[in-house]
Structure formats: C-alpha cells, structure tokens
C-alpha positions as CSV (number, residue, x, y, z in Angstrom):
1,M,114.3,18.4,312.3
2,K,113.8,14.7,312.4
3,L,116.0,14.3,309.4
4,I,118.8,16.4,311.0
5,N,118.6,14.3,314.1
6,T,118.7,11.1,312.1
7,L,121.7,12.3,310.1
8,S,123.5,13.4,313.2
9,L,123.0,10.0,314.8
10,A,124.3,8.3,311.6
11,V,127.5,10.5,311.7
12,L,128.1,9.7,315.3
13,I,127.6,6.0,314.8
14,A,130.0,6.0,311.7
15,A,132.6,7.9,313.7
16,L,132.5,5.6,316.8
17,P,135.0,3.0,315.5
18,L,137.5,5.8,314.9
19,A,137.1,7.0,318.5
20,V,137.6,3.6,320.0
21,T,140.5,2.4,317.8
22,A,143.2,0.9,319.8
23,K,146.6,2.5,319.6
24,G,149.7,0.5,318.6
25,N,152.6,-0.6,320.7
26,A,155.8,1.2,319.6
27,E,158.1,-1.4,321.1
28,A,156.4,-4.2,319.1
29,G,156.4,-1.9,316.1
30,K,160.2,-1.5,316.3
31,T,160.6,-5.2,316.0
32,K,158.1,-5.5,313.1
33,A,159.8,-2.6,311.2
34,V,162.9,-4.6,310.4
35,T,161.5,-5.2,306.9
36,C,160.8,-1.5,306.4
37,T,164.4,-0.7,307.0
38,A,165.5,-2.2,303.7
39,C,163.8,0.6,301.7
40,H,163.0,3.3,304.2
41,G,166.2,3.2,306.4
42,E,166.6,2.7,310.1
43,G,163.5,4.0,311.9
44,G,162.1,5.0,308.5
45,A,164.3,8.1,308.6
46,K,166.6,7.7,305.6
47,P,165.1,6.0,302.4
48,I,167.6,4.3,300.1
49,L,166.0,6.2,297.0
50,P,164.7,9.7,296.8
51,E,161.3,8.5,295.6
52,Y,160.7,6.4,298.7
53,P,159.0,8.4,301.5
54,V,160.4,9.2,304.9
55,L,158.2,7.4,307.4
56,A,159.8,8.7,310.6
57,G,157.8,11.4,312.3
58,Q,154.7,11.0,310.2
59,H,151.4,11.2,312.0
60,E,150.3,7.8,313.4
61,D,146.8,8.0,312.0
62,Y,148.2,8.8,308.5
63,L,150.6,5.8,308.6
64,V,147.7,3.5,309.7
65,A,145.5,4.9,306.8
66,V,148.3,4.5,304.2
67,L,149.2,0.9,305.2
68,N,145.5,0.0,305.1
69,Q,145.2,1.6,301.7
70,Y,148.1,-0.5,300.4
71,K,146.6,-3.6,302.0
72,S,143.1,-3.0,300.4
73,G,144.6,-2.1,297.0
74,K,143.3,1.5,297.2
75,R,146.9,2.6,296.8
76,Q,148.9,0.8,294.2
77,N,152.5,-0.3,294.7
78,A,153.5,-3.9,294.0
79,I,156.1,-4.0,296.8
80,M,154.0,-2.3,299.4
81,K,150.8,-4.2,298.5
82,G,152.7,-7.5,299.1
83,L,154.2,-6.4,302.4
84,A,151.0,-4.8,303.7
85,A,149.0,-7.9,302.7
86,A,150.7,-9.9,305.5
87,L,150.1,-7.3,308.2
88,S,147.3,-7.7,310.7
89,P,145.4,-4.6,312.0
90,Q,147.5,-4.8,315.2
91,D,150.8,-5.0,313.2
92,I,149.7,-1.9,311.3
93,R,148.9,0.0,314.5
94,D,152.2,-1.1,316.1
95,L,154.3,0.0,313.0
96,A,152.5,3.3,312.9
97,A,153.1,3.9,316.7
98,Y,156.8,3.2,316.3
99,L,157.5,5.1,313.1
100,S,155.5,8.2,314.3
101,K,157.8,8.5,317.3
102,E,161.0,8.3,315.3
103,K,163.0,11.4,314.4
104,S,162.9,12.5,310.8
105,N,166.0,13.8,309.0
106,L,163.9,15.9,306.7
107,R,164.1,19.7,306.8
108,M,161.1,21.5,305.5
109,K,161.9,24.1,302.8
110,Y,159.5,27.0,302.4
C-alpha cells in the first residue's frame, strides 16, 4: 500500500507542470507565424507542398509538443529544427494558440 501511495504521489508531481502550463496568446502568435506562412500558407491552412502538414485547426497541445520535439531534435527536419531552435517557450505557446484557432481547409475522407 505504501508503494502505491508513493507511486501515486510521483505521478501527480510529474503531471503538475502540465496542469499549470500557461496558454499562449493567439494575437502574439499571429504576428510570430509570418515565417510559417512561407511553407504552411496563410494561417497554416494551405501548405505549398502536399508533404507539408496543415497546421490550422490542430490541437494546441499537439502543436506545442511537436514544436518542442523539433527544438530538442527528437523530431528530425533540418528546416523545422532551425526555425524551432530560435523559438522561446512563450513563442511556441503563442504560435500553437494562434494556429489551433485557425480554420483548416482539410476535409476528412473516411
């Protein structure tokens, strides 16, 4: 029982930073997303190449995670790694807040 309580406490402590993570500012993100437009289109909604992802409408937490993975090198892409390297944690949250609120042109096919 003591082990279960210790493990439960450890999980709660590990999850605490996720619960208190500040949200981004979408207006600030719109300004910062000018660079993204070159490949992902206005508002991240219309990439210039089919292999580039649509960013518009993606979940905010997903966008934060992916940008942090490019920044850390966990995801490999020379262009994105270089761009993400210059982003602060607040920049990443702002971009994610903005892009998640944009409308996507994608239509799901089932």
